[in-house]
C-alpha positions as CSV (number, residue, x, y, z in Angstrom):
1,M,-40.2,-45.3,151.9
2,S,-43.6,-44.6,153.3
3,Q,-46.4,-46.1,150.9
4,V,-47.8,-43.1,148.6
5,A,-51.6,-42.3,148.1
6,I,-53.2,-39.7,146.1
7,V,-56.6,-38.2,147.0
8,T,-58.3,-35.7,144.4
9,G,-61.3,-33.4,146.4
10,A,-59.6,-33.3,149.0
11,S,-60.1,-30.1,150.4
12,R,-63.3,-30.7,152.4
13,G,-65.7,-33.6,152.6
14,I,-65.0,-37.2,152.5
15,G,-61.9,-36.3,150.5
16,R,-60.4,-34.2,153.6
17,E,-61.7,-37.5,155.5
18,I,-59.9,-39.9,153.3
19,S,-56.7,-37.7,153.6
20,K,-56.4,-37.5,157.0
21,N,-57.0,-41.7,157.9
22,L,-54.6,-42.5,155.4
23,A,-51.9,-40.3,156.5
24,Q,-52.9,-41.8,160.3
25,D,-52.1,-45.3,158.4
26,G,-48.8,-44.4,157.4
27,Y,-48.6,-43.4,153.7
28,H,-47.9,-40.2,152.8
29,T,-50.7,-38.6,151.0
30,I,-50.9,-36.1,148.1
31,A,-54.2,-34.3,148.8
32,V,-55.0,-32.6,145.5
33,A,-58.2,-30.0,145.4
34,R,-59.0,-26.6,143.8
35,S,-58.7,-24.8,147.1
36,K,-55.3,-24.1,148.3
37,Q,-56.4,-22.4,151.8
38,P,-58.6,-25.2,153.3
39,L,-56.0,-27.8,151.2
40,Q,-52.8,-26.5,153.4
41,E,-54.7,-26.0,156.8
42,L,-55.7,-29.8,156.2
43,A,-51.5,-30.6,155.6
44,N,-51.0,-28.6,158.6
45,T,-52.4,-31.5,160.6
46,S,-50.1,-33.9,159.8
47,E,-46.5,-34.5,158.4
48,N,-47.5,-37.2,156.4
49,I,-49.8,-34.7,153.9
50,T,-48.9,-33.2,150.8
51,A,-50.9,-30.3,149.7
52,I,-50.7,-29.5,145.9
53,P,-53.5,-26.9,144.6
54,T,-54.8,-28.1,141.2
55,D,-58.0,-27.9,138.6
56,L,-58.3,-31.3,137.8
57,T,-59.7,-29.5,134.3
58,D,-56.7,-27.5,133.3
59,Q,-54.4,-29.8,131.5
60,N,-51.5,-28.2,132.3
61,A,-52.2,-28.0,135.9
62,V,-52.4,-31.6,135.8
63,G,-49.0,-31.6,134.1
64,T,-47.4,-29.9,136.8
65,L,-48.7,-32.2,139.6
66,V,-47.8,-35.2,137.7
67,N,-43.9,-33.8,137.7
68,L,-44.1,-33.3,141.6
69,V,-45.5,-36.9,142.0
70,N,-42.1,-37.6,140.1
71,D,-40.4,-36.4,143.3
72,F,-42.2,-39.9,145.6
73,S,-41.5,-43.2,144.8
74,G,-44.4,-44.5,143.0
75,V,-47.8,-44.3,143.4
76,D,-49.7,-47.1,145.5
77,I,-53.0,-45.8,145.8
78,L,-55.2,-42.9,143.6
79,I,-58.7,-42.4,145.4
80,N,-60.4,-39.9,142.5
81,N,-62.7,-37.9,145.0
82,A,-63.0,-35.3,143.0
83,G,-66.5,-33.9,141.8
84,A,-69.0,-31.8,141.6
85,L,-73.1,-32.0,141.7
86,I,-75.5,-30.1,139.8
87,N,-79.5,-30.3,141.1
88,K,-81.8,-29.3,138.3
89,S,-84.9,-30.9,136.2
90,F,-83.2,-32.6,132.8
91,K,-85.5,-30.1,130.9
92,D,-83.7,-27.0,132.5
93,L,-79.6,-28.8,132.4
94,T,-77.9,-26.7,129.4
95,L,-75.3,-28.3,127.4
96,D,-72.7,-26.9,129.5
97,D,-74.2,-28.3,132.7
98,W,-74.1,-32.0,130.9
99,R,-70.5,-30.9,130.4
100,S,-69.9,-29.5,133.5
101,Q,-70.0,-32.2,135.1
102,I,-69.1,-35.2,132.8
103,E,-65.7,-32.7,132.9
104,S,-65.9,-33.0,136.5
105,N,-67.2,-36.1,137.5
106,L,-65.1,-38.5,134.7
107,I,-62.9,-36.6,132.5
108,S,-60.9,-35.2,135.6
109,A,-60.5,-38.6,136.3
110,I,-59.9,-40.0,133.1
111,H,-57.2,-37.6,132.6
112,I,-55.1,-37.9,136.4
113,T,-55.0,-41.4,135.6
114,K,-53.8,-41.8,132.7
115,E,-51.1,-39.3,133.2
116,L,-50.2,-40.7,136.9
117,L,-49.7,-44.5,134.1
118,P,-45.7,-44.4,134.4
119,Q,-45.8,-43.5,138.2
120,F,-48.3,-46.2,139.4
121,N,-46.3,-49.7,141.6
122,R,-47.0,-52.8,141.2
123,D,-50.0,-53.5,142.7
124,A,-51.5,-50.3,143.0
125,H,-55.3,-49.6,143.7
126,I,-57.2,-47.3,142.1
127,V,-60.6,-46.3,143.6
128,N,-63.1,-44.2,142.1
129,I,-65.7,-42.5,143.8
130,S,-69.3,-43.3,142.2
131,S,-72.5,-43.1,143.1
132,M,-75.7,-44.8,143.6
133,G,-77.3,-42.3,141.4
134,G,-75.1,-44.1,139.1
135,F,-75.6,-47.8,140.0
136,Q,-77.7,-49.6,137.1
137,G,-80.5,-50.8,138.9
138,S,-80.8,-48.3,141.7
139,T,-84.1,-45.9,142.5
140,K,-83.5,-42.3,140.6
141,F,-84.2,-39.2,141.5
142,P,-85.2,-35.7,139.9
143,G,-82.8,-33.0,139.2
144,L,-79.8,-35.8,139.3
145,A,-80.0,-36.9,135.4
146,A,-76.2,-35.1,135.2
147,Y,-74.9,-36.2,137.7
148,S,-76.0,-39.4,137.4
149,V,-75.0,-40.4,134.0
150,S,-71.8,-38.6,135.1
151,K,-71.0,-41.2,138.0
152,G,-72.6,-44.2,135.9
153,A,-69.4,-43.7,133.3
154,L,-66.9,-43.0,136.1
155,S,-68.1,-46.4,137.1
156,I,-67.8,-48.4,133.4
157,L,-64.3,-46.5,132.9
158,T,-63.3,-48.9,136.7
159,E,-64.2,-51.8,134.2
160,C,-62.0,-51.0,131.6
161,L,-58.9,-49.9,133.5
162,A,-59.3,-53.1,135.5
163,V,-58.6,-55.2,132.6
164,E,-56.5,-52.0,130.7
165,L,-53.8,-52.2,133.6
166,S,-54.0,-56.0,134.8
167,D,-50.4,-56.6,133.4
168,K,-49.0,-54.9,135.5
169,N,-51.1,-56.1,138.3
170,I,-52.8,-52.8,139.3
171,K,-56.4,-53.2,140.8
172,A,-59.3,-50.5,140.3
173,N,-62.6,-50.9,141.8
174,A,-65.6,-47.6,142.0
175,L,-67.7,-47.2,145.4
176,C,-70.7,-45.9,145.0
177,L,-71.8,-43.8,147.7
178,G,-75.1,-43.8,149.0
179,A,-76.1,-39.9,150.7
180,V,-73.6,-38.3,153.0
181,Q,-73.6,-35.9,155.1
182,T,-71.3,-33.3,153.1
183,E,-70.9,-30.0,152.0
184,M,-71.4,-30.4,148.6
185,L,-74.9,-32.7,149.6
186,E,-75.3,-29.5,151.7
187,E,-75.3,-27.4,148.8
188,A,-77.6,-28.9,146.0
189,F,-80.1,-30.0,148.7
190,P,-80.3,-27.6,151.8
191,G,-81.7,-28.9,155.0
192,I,-80.9,-32.5,154.3
193,E,-79.8,-35.3,156.9
194,A,-78.3,-37.9,155.7
195,P,-77.8,-41.5,157.6
196,L,-73.6,-41.4,157.4
197,S,-70.9,-38.6,158.0
198,A,-67.8,-37.4,156.1
199,S,-65.9,-39.0,158.7
200,D,-67.3,-42.5,158.6
201,M,-67.4,-42.5,155.2
202,G,-63.8,-41.1,154.9
203,S,-62.6,-43.9,157.8
204,Y,-64.4,-46.9,155.6
205,I,-63.0,-45.6,152.2
206,A,-59.3,-45.0,153.0
207,K,-59.9,-48.9,154.5
208,F,-61.3,-50.1,151.5
209,A,-58.0,-48.7,149.0
210,V,-55.4,-50.4,151.7
211,E,-56.9,-53.5,152.0
212,A,-59.4,-54.3,149.5
213,S,-57.6,-55.1,146.3
214,A,-56.2,-58.0,147.3
215,F,-60.4,-59.3,147.0
216,Y,-61.6,-56.9,144.3
217,N,-61.2,-55.6,141.3
218,G,-62.8,-54.2,137.9
219,R,-65.9,-54.3,140.8
220,I,-68.4,-51.8,140.9
221,L,-69.4,-51.8,144.7
222,P,-72.7,-49.9,146.2
223,V,-71.9,-48.0,149.5
224,A,-75.5,-47.1,150.6
225,L,-77.3,-47.7,154.3
226,E,-80.7,-46.2,152.1
227,D,-81.7,-45.7,148.4
228,P,-78.7,-43.3,146.7
229,E,-79.2,-39.5,146.8
């Protein structure tokens, strides 16, 4: 049976491109996102892609997703790519904004990873998609406090997972992305022109997920041509 990869936030942008690349590499790719129609359109592009619409902030929905994954031969790759970006000054951020960013960018990854623990095959690779905004020592930009903090926490989670899951030889790494031309970036920063396309980054991340666990574990790796978004 083919190896299995799960990609969250797969209905658009980088997640969509990651899914297409993994499917082309022969992985049975489970594409996860809230949006049903674009997710199904993605699944229609390859027989190697299965669409499972899921709200990762909903515990019951994640439970249903995990039950469906039981039909496959374990999980070899999990890419926690789902997330959200709020562009708002620190003084204007509400507690609900903070909770929303932490729920979308951190808790959702924690929950699906924890629920999938029994499904991971030995030597599986977890890739958390963080941001250069959450990379310690990087230049920070106004309006991204909540986003950057939540992504920084995701990076630390990665280091913890690498230790906690070492007995099963499950590897965990985080990629801290700089600016990429995606719908999410354009919605938060209208008119911005990023140096990399979603297609470029999706191809890189897919290759990293397949190959890099032989070289890295518990690493927080910057992936940026310029200073972060």
